[in-house]
N, C-alpha and C positions, 0 to 999 in steps of 0.2 A: 430209872422210872418205869413205873407200872405202864403197860400199854393193853389195849383191849384185847388182844389175843390172849393174853394170861388170864384176864377174867374170864373169857369164854371157856378157856382150858380148865378154870377152877370151877365154873358153873356145872359143867359135864361131869366132872370127877366127884363134885359133893352131890350129884344125882345117883350117880351109880356106886359111890363110896368104893370102888374098887379100880386101882391104877391100870390093870389089864383089859377091863371093859371099856374104862373111859378111853384109853388110848386107842382101841379098835374104834370105837364111835368116832374119834376124831382123826380117824386114819393115820396114826401116828405109831412109832414103836413106843415101848414103854420109857424107856431111858429119857428121851428128849422131853417128855411129858413131866416125868418126876424132876428134871432140872428146872423146868419152867415153873413149876408150883414152889419149888425151893427158892427160886429166884424172888417169886412173888411175895413169899413169907419173909424173905431177907430186906427187901423194899419196904414191906409194911412194919418189920420189926415184930410181928407177932406169929405166932403158930396157929395155923388154920385146921390142921388135920393132926390126928393121932394116929401114925402108921402101926399097922399090926400085920402079921404073916399073911394073912389072907384077905383083909379087908382094912379101911380107914374108917374112922370116924370123925364128925366135925368137933371141934371145941366151940365154946361159947363164942370166941372172937369169930370163928369160921362159919357160924350159924348167922350171926350179925351181917357179916360180909357179904354172905350168900344172898341175903334179901336184897342188900343195897346195890351188890352187883348186878343182880337181875335187873333193877329199876334203871341202873345205868346203862346195861345193854339196850333195853327196850328202847330208852330215850334216845341212844345212839343210832339204833336201826331206824327208827322212826326218822331222825335228821337225815340219815341218807336216803330214805324213802322220798322224803319231802323236797330234798334237793333234786332228785330225779325226776319227781312229778312236775316242779316248777320248771324245770328245764324243757320238759315236753308239753308245757303249757295247761298241765291238768291240775295246778295248784297255783294259786295267786289272785290277782285282782284285774278286772277289765272294766272299764267304763264306756258306755254305749250312748252316743246322743242320737235323736231321731225326730223327724218331722212329725207333727201329730196325725197327718194323713196315713202313716204307715201302720197305726194301729187298725185300720180297715184292711190292711192288706198283709205285709209280711211280716209284722213283729211280733204278733201273738204265736205263729208257728215256729218262727225261728228261735225266739227266746226260751219258748218250752222245750224244743229239742236240744238247744244248746247246754241249758242247766241241767237238762237230764243226762245228758252225755257227760259234763265236766262239772259235777256238783260240788267240788271242793274249789272250784273258781268263785270268788265274791264277784258278781255281776252285778253292776249298778247301771240303771237306765235312767235318762233324762229326757224329758220331751222340751225340744228346744225350736224356737222361732226359726222357720229356715233359712231366714236370711244371715244368720250369725253361726250356722252349724259349721260351715266349712271353715272359718276362721278359728272357731272353738278348736277343732281337729289340729289344725295347723298350730295353735297356741299350745296344745298338749294337753287340753282340759278333757279330751275324749280320745280313746283308742282308735275308735271308729264311729262312722255316723250314717244312717240310713237317710236317704233323700231323693229328690229327684235328681236327673242327670244334671249337674251344674256346667257342664262343658269342660273346657281345659282350664284348671287353676294350678299355677306352679307350685308345685310341692306337694299336690293332692295326687293321689292314686285311686281309681274307681274301677268297680267292677259290675256289671249288670247283673241283677238278682231277679227282676221281675219286669215284664213288657206288658202293658195293657193299651187297649183303645180308648181314645177319648169319646164321650158322648157329649150332649148338649143338656145344660139346664134352663128350663123357662118356667116364667109363672104360670100357675095353674090356669089363670084366665087368658093367658097368651094364645093367638092363632095358631102358633106352630106346635102347641101341647096336643092339637089334633092330629098333626102327621105323625104315623108310624115310624117313618124315615125321613131324616132331613139332610139334603145335599148343602154343599157349601154355598152355593148361590142363593140359597133359602135364606142366608144369613145377613145378606146385604143391607147395610143401613141400619141393623139392630146394634143398640149400645151394649158393648161387652163388660163384663167385670172380670178381671184378670189378674194374677199375681205379677209383681213388678219384675223386669228383666234380671235384676240384680239379685233376684230371690230364687228364681226357677227359669234358669236362660233357654233350657233346651225345651221346657213346656211352653214357653213364650213364643220360642220360635216355632214350635209346632202350630200354635194357634194362629199365628201370623201366616204360615205358609198354606195353611188350610184355607183361610179367607182369600188368599191370592189366587188359589186353584179355583176358586168360584169367581174371580175377575174383580176383585175389590179390595182395598185397604181396609182392615179393620178400626173400628172405632171403640177405643177403650175409655169408658166414662169413669170407672172406678178401679184401682188398684189397692188389693189387700194381700197379706201373706198366706193367710190360711184357707183351705180349701173349705172347710165347714163355713168359715164364715161368708167366703163367697156364694156358697148356696143359701145361706139365710139371708142376704142382700137380694139373690134372685127372688126369693119367696116375697120378699117385700115390694116387687115390682121396679127395681132400681136398673135392671138390665138383665141379659142373659148371660150364660157363661160356658165356655167349652171345658169341660172337668174330666178327670180320669172315671173310669168306670166303677170304681171300688168306691167312689162317693155316695153310689145309690143307696149304700146300707145306711146312710144317716136318715133317711126318711123324715126330712124337714117338711112340716104342713105348708102347702102352698106352692111347692116346687114339684114340676114333672120333667122328669128325665126321657130322653128320646135318643134313640141310635142315631148315628151319623152315618151317612153313605161314605165307602171309602174312607173310614176314620183313621185320623193319624195316629201313631203309636208314641207312648211316653214311656221313658225308662225310669225305674226304681235303681239306684246303685247303693252299694257300701262303698263308703270313702274311708282312707286312712293315709297316714305318712308312710311312705315307704322305708324311712329309717326307724320306725318304730321298733325297738327291740323286745317289747313285752311278748314273752312266749306264749301267753295266752290268747295273743290276736291271731297267730297262724292257725289254731283250731277253729276259731270263731270264722274266720275268711272261709275256711273250708265248708262250714255248716252253710255258709251263705251261698257257696257255690251250688247246693243242692236246689232242686226245683221245687218250687211252691205250688 
């Protein structure tokens, strides 16, 4: 049976047309090289070379075999390289789900850096309603997800990639719009718009605890999943909202953002299943560990 080593020997010999120089390049003595080429010809049942006292020449069959052998060796070497790249997470596929709000914070820089460093990984991104993202990761629909800290979820591991303070969004004609800094006690009695507990557990907890620090329990008038929707509802005068600082980039007409005194902090996390064996996930998580 022909092996890959014999093909490599033949290609070097065909390029030098001299057994001595070919053997030297291959770090062999000449007799083993001659035996391997003879064994290759015997297996093929054709003569690949005409031997002369000082050199060799390729037969017609030898010239044809040289072209094909080079193609086979190139394909084989690429297959070996691909296997190594895949093992290191540098080749393959990676699917990432993310909440829409992350496009204002971590997603652009993170994805730009990852695809630049791992261009041979086919990376797919999908914006997902926050309430379903954890379940999608657990179901294997995504390798990882970018979301607000969901708190403890069995089977899900998280790592903080960004922490940011909350601010308050108020209608432009609201009395609080005139205040440069708003304290927790200033929010008492105000109807709030917020994400449901099951969508952003830790974000909702931060809002509740901030209100309690002002001596009152929050009144939640409306619940909706998307921060962008919350800000739009504020613009319509339906309530005020405690939202992450990054949402200021939205610039919704009719909404004013103001800083909070002793503002609570909310965390963005990357979430994944610890049992996920996709090699491309490890480098992605490493990129997530870098500061934004």
